[in-house]
Each structure stands twice: as structure tokens, then as C-alpha cells.
GUNU-622573 format. One record per residue: residue number from 1; x negated, y negated, z of N, C-alpha, C, O in turn. Coordinates in steps of 0.001 Angstrom, whole numbers. Last residue first. Layout:
N
+-----+---------+---------+---------+---------+---------+---------+---------+---------+---------+---------+---------+---------+
|  nr |     n_u |     n_v |     n_w |    ca_u |    ca_v |    ca_w |     c_u |     c_v |     c_w |     o_u |     o_v |     o_w |
+-----+---------+---------+---------+---------+---------+---------+---------+---------+---------+---------+---------+---------+
| NUM |       X |       Y |       Z |       X |       Y |       Z |       X |       Y |       Z |       X |       Y |       Z |
...
+-----+---------+---------+---------+---------+---------+---------+---------+---------+---------+---------+---------+---------+
END
This chain:
109
+-----+---------+---------+---------+---------+---------+---------+---------+---------+---------+---------+---------+---------+
|  nr |     n_u |     n_v |     n_w |    ca_u |    ca_v |    ca_w |     c_u |     c_v |     c_w |     o_u |     o_v |     o_w |
+-----+---------+---------+---------+---------+---------+---------+---------+---------+---------+---------+---------+---------+
| 109 |   28567 |  -22965 |  -24698 |   27477 |  -22569 |  -23740 |   26112 |  -23480 |  -24800 |   24936 |  -23468 |  -24435 |
| 108 |   30654 |  -22243 |  -26992 |   30573 |  -23879 |  -25770 |   29388 |  -23807 |  -24979 |   29166 |  -24901 |  -24459 |
| 107 |   29608 |  -20716 |  -28282 |   29479 |  -21959 |  -29126 |   29548 |  -23047 |  -27638 |   28916 |  -24052 |  -27312 |
| 106 |   30210 |  -18628 |  -26564 |   28843 |  -19058 |  -26659 |   28629 |  -20181 |  -27293 |   27589 |  -20793 |  -27049 |
| 105 |   32856 |  -18578 |  -26179 |   32219 |  -18970 |  -25167 |   30667 |  -19296 |  -25344 |   29996 |  -19988 |  -24579 |
| 104 |   33308 |  -17601 |  -28808 |   33686 |  -19020 |  -28701 |   32784 |  -19371 |  -27515 |   31993 |  -20306 |  -27646 |
| 103 |   32211 |  -15030 |  -28478 |   31303 |  -16235 |  -29858 |   32203 |  -17297 |  -29251 |   31471 |  -18285 |  -29185 |
| 102 |   34217 |  -13453 |  -26922 |   32650 |  -14078 |  -26166 |   32230 |  -15158 |  -27025 |   31881 |  -16210 |  -26490 |
| 101 |   36455 |  -13723 |  -28973 |   36409 |  -14110 |  -27574 |   34866 |  -14792 |  -26933 |   34509 |  -15930 |  -26630 |
| 100 |   35531 |  -12287 |  -30276 |   36150 |  -13504 |  -30627 |   36355 |  -14423 |  -29654 |   36395 |  -15654 |  -29647 |
|  99 |   35196 |  -10066 |  -29394 |   34215 |  -10164 |  -30433 |   34072 |  -11959 |  -30469 |   33080 |  -12674 |  -30608 |
|  98 |   37660 |   -9269 |  -28293 |   36763 |   -9195 |  -27533 |   35401 |  -10133 |  -27854 |   34723 |  -10737 |  -27023 |
|  97 |   39072 |   -8290 |  -30775 |   39381 |   -9896 |  -29840 |   38441 |  -10439 |  -29212 |   38156 |  -11634 |  -29275 |
|  96 |   37065 |   -6935 |  -31703 |   37625 |   -8271 |  -32432 |   37810 |   -9132 |  -31937 |   37376 |  -10278 |  -32054 |
|  95 |   38536 |   -4529 |  -29993 |   36916 |   -4843 |  -29946 |   36690 |   -6749 |  -30969 |   35969 |   -7586 |  -30427 |
|  94 |   41339 |   -4505 |  -30340 |   40370 |   -4815 |  -29125 |   39054 |   -5361 |  -28863 |   38586 |   -6162 |  -28054 |
|  93 |   41248 |   -3543 |  -32719 |   41514 |   -4743 |  -32914 |   41089 |   -5239 |  -31623 |   40495 |   -6317 |  -31604 |
|  92 |   39811 |    -849 |  -33002 |   39139 |   -2014 |  -33464 |   39717 |   -3728 |  -33186 |   39069 |   -4764 |  -33329 |
|  91 |   41463 |      -7 |  -30819 |   40131 |      -4 |  -30428 |   39687 |   -1162 |  -30989 |   39301 |   -2167 |  -30392 |
|  90 |   43439 |     361 |  -32832 |   43857 |    -114 |  -32040 |   42530 |     -57 |  -30848 |   43024 |     -87 |  -29721 |
|  89 |   42969 |    2208 |  -34753 |   43445 |     969 |  -35448 |   42996 |     135 |  -34014 |   42167 |    -762 |  -34164 |
|  88 |   42174 |    4321 |  -33466 |   40823 |    4038 |  -33620 |   41441 |    2419 |  -34030 |   40729 |    1447 |  -33776 |
|  87 |   44926 |    5186 |  -32683 |   43823 |    4917 |  -31326 |   42699 |    3816 |  -32401 |   42495 |    2650 |  -32066 |
|  86 |   45647 |    5374 |  -35389 |   45988 |    4883 |  -34179 |   45264 |    4123 |  -33144 |   45094 |    2932 |  -32884 |
|  85 |   43838 |    7622 |  -35683 |   43963 |    6255 |  -36916 |   44598 |    5642 |  -35530 |   43811 |    5482 |  -34596 |
|  84 |   43373 |    9603 |  -32507 |   43540 |    9787 |  -34225 |   43694 |    7913 |  -34662 |   43623 |    7080 |  -33758 |
|  83 |   43557 |   10716 |  -30332 |   42410 |    9950 |  -30816 |   42272 |    9696 |  -32252 |   41260 |    9612 |  -32948 |
|  82 |   45574 |   12491 |  -29703 |   45585 |   10879 |  -28337 |   43944 |    9726 |  -29134 |   43472 |    8650 |  -28767 |
|  81 |   48417 |   12979 |  -31702 |   46991 |   13042 |  -32039 |   46180 |   12030 |  -30840 |   46174 |   10821 |  -31068 |
|  80 |   50585 |   13113 |  -29932 |   50575 |   13852 |  -31162 |   48850 |   14062 |  -31232 |   48216 |   15060 |  -30892 |
|  79 |   51525 |   13373 |  -26874 |   50698 |   12262 |  -27427 |   50215 |   13619 |  -28754 |   49682 |   14705 |  -28525 |
|  78 |   52384 |   15089 |  -25177 |   53178 |   13822 |  -25885 |   52729 |   13391 |  -26863 |   53437 |   12996 |  -27789 |
|  77 |   50572 |   16341 |  -23959 |   51211 |   17239 |  -24706 |   52248 |   16235 |  -25559 |   52844 |   16671 |  -26544 |
|  76 |   49857 |   14195 |  -21926 |   49024 |   14879 |  -23365 |   49343 |   15410 |  -24322 |   48813 |   15270 |  -25425 |
|  75 |   51901 |   11809 |  -20854 |   51319 |   13467 |  -20837 |   50975 |   13933 |  -21815 |   51791 |   14142 |  -22713 |
|  74 |   51824 |    8846 |  -20732 |   52390 |   10070 |  -21387 |   51653 |   10853 |  -21062 |   50479 |   10498 |  -20961 |
|  73 |   50472 |    6697 |  -19933 |   51020 |    7318 |  -18568 |   51865 |    8422 |  -19250 |   52647 |    9011 |  -18504 |
|  72 |   46699 |    6080 |  -20352 |   48528 |    6327 |  -20428 |   49155 |    6899 |  -19306 |   48750 |    7371 |  -18244 |
|  71 |   43834 |    5761 |  -21561 |   44945 |    5341 |  -20517 |   46208 |    5450 |  -20703 |   46735 |    4604 |  -21424 |
|  70 |   41259 |    7080 |  -23006 |   42917 |    6664 |  -23087 |   43266 |    6622 |  -22392 |   43280 |    7762 |  -21928 |
|  69 |   38105 |    7115 |  -24061 |   39076 |    7280 |  -22947 |   40437 |    6916 |  -23315 |   40422 |    6196 |  -24314 |
|  68 |   35515 |    9215 |  -24981 |   36660 |    8045 |  -25404 |   37226 |    8674 |  -24309 |   37151 |    9779 |  -23772 |
|  67 |   31993 |    8906 |  -25099 |   33336 |    9873 |  -23921 |   33965 |    8167 |  -24660 |   33551 |    7019 |  -24822 |
|  66 |   29339 |    9645 |  -26654 |   30344 |    8895 |  -26991 |   31115 |    9617 |  -25747 |   30859 |   10785 |  -25453 |
|  65 |   25750 |   10358 |  -26376 |   26940 |   10188 |  -26489 |   27519 |    9427 |  -26314 |   27047 |    8374 |  -25885 |
|  64 |   22367 |   10182 |  -27875 |   23564 |    9246 |  -27332 |   24405 |   10339 |  -27288 |   24103 |   11318 |  -27969 |
|  63 |   18763 |   10180 |  -27644 |   20304 |   10622 |  -27974 |   21272 |    9854 |  -27347 |   21077 |    9026 |  -26457 |
|  62 |   16398 |    9970 |  -26911 |   16466 |    9095 |  -28327 |   18208 |    9679 |  -28920 |   18698 |    9636 |  -30048 |
|  61 |   16185 |   13062 |  -25495 |   15482 |   11289 |  -25650 |   15765 |   10897 |  -27308 |   15446 |   11375 |  -28397 |
|  60 |   19746 |   13948 |  -24554 |   18324 |   14267 |  -25333 |   17782 |   12683 |  -25772 |   18374 |   11670 |  -26145 |
|  59 |   22036 |   13848 |  -21999 |   21563 |   13214 |  -23829 |   20121 |   13525 |  -23537 |   19511 |   13365 |  -22480 |
|  58 |   24334 |   16321 |  -20167 |   22833 |   15927 |  -20524 |   22459 |   15059 |  -22077 |   22614 |   15634 |  -23154 |
|  57 |   26598 |   14245 |  -18134 |   26722 |   14954 |  -19609 |   24502 |   14633 |  -19452 |   23759 |   13732 |  -19062 |
|  56 |   29214 |   14062 |  -16256 |   27982 |   14752 |  -16481 |   27293 |   15296 |  -17759 |   27386 |   16414 |  -18267 |
|  55 |   31272 |   12240 |  -15429 |   30844 |   12984 |  -16851 |   29346 |   12832 |  -16315 |   28627 |   11864 |  -16066 |
|  54 |   33597 |   11130 |  -13129 |   32556 |   11261 |  -13253 |   31993 |   12494 |  -14103 |   32153 |   13635 |  -13669 |
|  53 |   35635 |    8195 |  -13309 |   35618 |    9685 |  -13658 |   34153 |    9603 |  -13962 |   33530 |    8748 |  -14591 |
|  52 |   37351 |    6426 |  -10885 |   36120 |    6465 |  -12052 |   36409 |    7930 |  -12093 |   37075 |    8650 |  -11348 |
|  51 |   39938 |    3960 |   -9472 |   39452 |    5174 |   -9977 |   38449 |    5318 |  -10703 |   38308 |    4345 |  -11443 |
|  50 |   41295 |    2089 |   -6198 |   40214 |    2597 |   -7398 |   39842 |    3853 |   -7878 |   39482 |    4765 |   -7135 |
|  49 |   43676 |    2904 |   -4935 |   43287 |    1591 |   -5703 |   42364 |    1870 |   -6814 |   42603 |    1880 |   -8022 |
|  48 |   44283 |    6017 |   -4492 |   43491 |    4890 |   -4602 |   44125 |    4147 |   -5251 |   45012 |    4453 |   -6048 |
|  47 |   44068 |   10052 |   -4436 |   44620 |    8590 |   -4789 |   44277 |    7530 |   -4450 |   43464 |    7844 |   -3581 |
|  46 |   42932 |   12652 |   -4262 |   42876 |   11930 |   -5599 |   44306 |   10770 |   -5569 |   45230 |   10684 |   -6378 |
|  45 |   42524 |   13447 |   -1946 |   44111 |   13847 |   -2672 |   44501 |   12805 |   -3823 |   45566 |   12323 |   -4208 |
|  44 |   40341 |   13039 |   -1300 |   40221 |   14303 |   -1952 |   41799 |   14441 |   -2552 |   42192 |   15274 |   -3368 |
|  43 |   38498 |   10250 |   -1954 |   40049 |   10589 |   -1331 |   40235 |   11986 |   -2147 |   40271 |   12052 |   -3376 |
|  42 |   35365 |    9857 |   -1196 |   36080 |    9621 |   -2077 |   37596 |   10247 |   -1625 |   37472 |   10869 |    -570 |
|  41 |   33633 |   10226 |     435 |   33787 |    9597 |     713 |   34702 |    9136 |    -392 |   34799 |    7914 |    -506 |
|  40 |   32815 |   13416 |     783 |   33622 |   12395 |    2116 |   34017 |   10998 |    1685 |   34759 |   10426 |    2484 |
|  39 |   30285 |   13138 |   -1182 |   32004 |   13989 |   -1351 |   33250 |   13585 |    -501 |   34396 |   13452 |    -928 |
|  38 |   27785 |   12455 |   -1314 |   28920 |   11995 |    -257 |   30606 |   12000 |    -901 |   31567 |   11236 |    -996 |
|  37 |   25738 |   11950 |   -3358 |   26448 |   13640 |   -3185 |   27401 |   13433 |   -1913 |   27815 |   14507 |   -1476 |
|  36 |   24923 |    9172 |   -4060 |   23970 |   10306 |   -2492 |   24765 |   11498 |   -3021 |   23899 |   12367 |   -3113 |
|  35 |   26265 |    9009 |   -6535 |   24527 |    8879 |   -6410 |   23978 |    9493 |   -5036 |   22928 |   10119 |   -4894 |
|  34 |   28726 |    9679 |   -6172 |   28097 |    9998 |   -7044 |   26484 |    9573 |   -7087 |   25705 |   10081 |   -7895 |
|  33 |   29468 |    8947 |   -3465 |   29425 |   10040 |   -4287 |   29044 |   10639 |   -5177 |   28939 |   11864 |   -5240 |
|  32 |   28657 |    6266 |   -3640 |   28269 |    7044 |   -2456 |   28738 |    8661 |   -2873 |   28056 |    9541 |   -2348 |
|  31 |   30410 |    4791 |   -5493 |   28788 |    5425 |   -5451 |   28308 |    6180 |   -4600 |   27348 |    6865 |   -4953 |
|  30 |   32840 |    5753 |   -4741 |   32123 |    6052 |   -5931 |   30693 |    6314 |   -6007 |   30007 |    7284 |   -6326 |
|  29 |   32892 |    4106 |   -2499 |   33193 |    6006 |   -2232 |   32667 |    6167 |   -3436 |   31717 |    6942 |   -3327 |
|  28 |   33174 |    1472 |   -1834 |   31489 |    1862 |   -2698 |   31808 |    3219 |   -2597 |   30740 |    3832 |   -2598 |
|  27 |   35597 |    1133 |   -1160 |   35195 |     570 |   -2104 |   33842 |    1093 |   -3069 |   33584 |    1121 |   -4273 |
|  26 |   36252 |    3750 |    1777 |   36117 |    2232 |     859 |   35355 |    2020 |     -17 |   34275 |    2604 |      58 |
|  25 |   38451 |    5227 |    2586 |   37727 |    5460 |    1465 |   37350 |    4141 |     977 |   37888 |    3518 |      62 |
|  24 |   39259 |    5221 |    5678 |   38303 |    6245 |    5491 |   37425 |    5861 |    3676 |   36236 |    6096 |    3458 |
|  23 |   39826 |    2218 |    6880 |   40576 |    3238 |    6618 |   39381 |    4060 |    5899 |   38455 |    3337 |    5529 |
|  22 |   38527 |     138 |    8394 |   40081 |     641 |    8418 |   40422 |    1427 |    8038 |   41463 |    1843 |    8546 |
|  21 |   35458 |    1059 |    9633 |   36519 |     838 |    8655 |   38060 |    1118 |    9214 |   38552 |    1896 |   10031 |
|  20 |   33461 |    -739 |   12602 |   34697 |     117 |   12281 |   35638 |      68 |   10876 |   36514 |    -796 |   10833 |
|  19 |   31140 |   -2465 |   11380 |   31995 |   -2706 |   12015 |   33355 |   -1724 |   12083 |   34336 |   -2162 |   11483 |
|  18 |   28782 |   -3198 |   10330 |   28462 |   -2599 |   11623 |   29718 |   -2354 |   12469 |   29724 |   -2124 |   13679 |
|  17 |   28942 |   -4862 |    8074 |   28971 |   -5477 |    9199 |   28863 |   -4801 |   10476 |   28838 |   -5409 |   11546 |
|  16 |   28664 |   -2264 |    6138 |   28260 |   -4007 |    5638 |   28019 |   -5054 |    6912 |   27140 |   -5915 |    6876 |
|  15 |   29418 |     -49 |    6793 |   28283 |    -294 |    6938 |   27745 |   -1524 |    6346 |   26555 |   -1736 |    6114 |
|  14 |   32056 |    -981 |    7907 |   30869 |      30 |    8702 |   29433 |      49 |    7961 |   28402 |     165 |    8624 |
|  13 |   32972 |   -1735 |    5810 |   32814 |   -2902 |    7200 |   31835 |   -2041 |    8352 |   31153 |   -2432 |    9299 |
|  12 |   33452 |   -1900 |    2625 |   33005 |    -880 |    3828 |   32334 |   -1806 |    5358 |   31241 |   -2338 |    5552 |
|  11 |   36243 |   -3252 |    1387 |   34880 |   -3492 |    2231 |   34441 |   -2304 |    3081 |   35041 |   -1872 |    4066 |
|  10 |   38674 |   -1701 |    -188 |   38070 |   -2238 |     868 |   36998 |   -2063 |     894 |   36488 |    -997 |     551 |
|   9 |   40234 |    -316 |   -2330 |   39914 |   -1282 |   -3106 |   39445 |   -2389 |   -1483 |   39745 |   -3582 |   -1480 |
|   8 |   39858 |    3458 |   -1894 |   40650 |    2034 |   -1942 |   39801 |    1051 |   -2249 |   38626 |    1349 |   -2463 |
|   7 |   39427 |    5379 |   -4344 |   38935 |    5351 |   -2990 |   39867 |    4185 |   -3123 |   40519 |    3919 |   -4132 |
|   6 |   38685 |    8977 |   -6656 |   39452 |    7557 |   -6196 |   38885 |    7076 |   -4597 |   38242 |    7783 |   -3820 |
|   5 |   37748 |   10329 |   -9421 |   37135 |    9882 |   -8054 |   37961 |    8962 |   -7725 |   38053 |    8008 |   -8497 |
|   4 |   37822 |   13657 |  -11259 |   38446 |   12082 |  -10917 |   38048 |   11955 |   -9435 |   37980 |   12811 |   -8553 |
|   3 |   34857 |   15223 |  -13022 |   35818 |   14985 |  -11863 |   36157 |   13680 |  -12157 |   35553 |   12822 |  -12801 |
|   2 |   35629 |   16553 |  -16302 |   34953 |   15930 |  -14933 |   36053 |   15453 |  -13778 |   37274 |   15356 |  -13655 |
|   1 |   36098 |   19651 |  -17688 |   36607 |   18721 |  -17461 |   35740 |   17583 |  -16165 |   35309 |   18117 |  -15143 |
+-----+---------+---------+---------+---------+---------+---------+---------+---------+---------+---------+---------+---------+
END
């Protein structure tokens, strides 16, 4: 199971401006935890306005890994098949919408 990382969406004023932080879990907390190993930068109570999932994967040369996420307010046991046909159809529809949006932007530019 990957680690869940939570912070607040507040600037790290200590780091940016050498001024005391208003609260301990700043928006750069995820990068501080993942890249620099500073686990004190993320909220141990798993609360905050920013969240991340820390997946640690070993990927072979020329290999690939796929991570499938589904954000829902439903408990897992209520989702009969969390990544079944309905998920795939919804994913493909959102992908088509994004493709159409960016195609329109590229025509304008």
C-alpha cells in the first residue's frame, strides 16, 4: 500500500522569505518528504488541503508501470468492480474530451 501524504496549500515562508511559517505543513511538504526524506514536512494526521500518493515502483529499463486511480467518496466494498467497464468508459470519455479541448487550442495558436 502506498503512503498517503497531506499538507496545506500554504507557502513555506520560512524557506521562501526567511519568515516564520503560519502552520507546519506547507505546500512544498510533499517534495520535502519524497525527494529529501523529511517526513516531518507532511501531516501525520492525514489531513490537509493538498494530498499525494507516494508510489514506490521498480521499473525495468524500457519497461513501464501503470497506476490506476479512482477518486470516490464510496468505501471500496461498495464499488463492485472499481476498475471495470464503467471505469474504462468514463476514462475514455474524459480522455476524448481532453483531446478535443487541446486540439481546439492548438488550432487557435
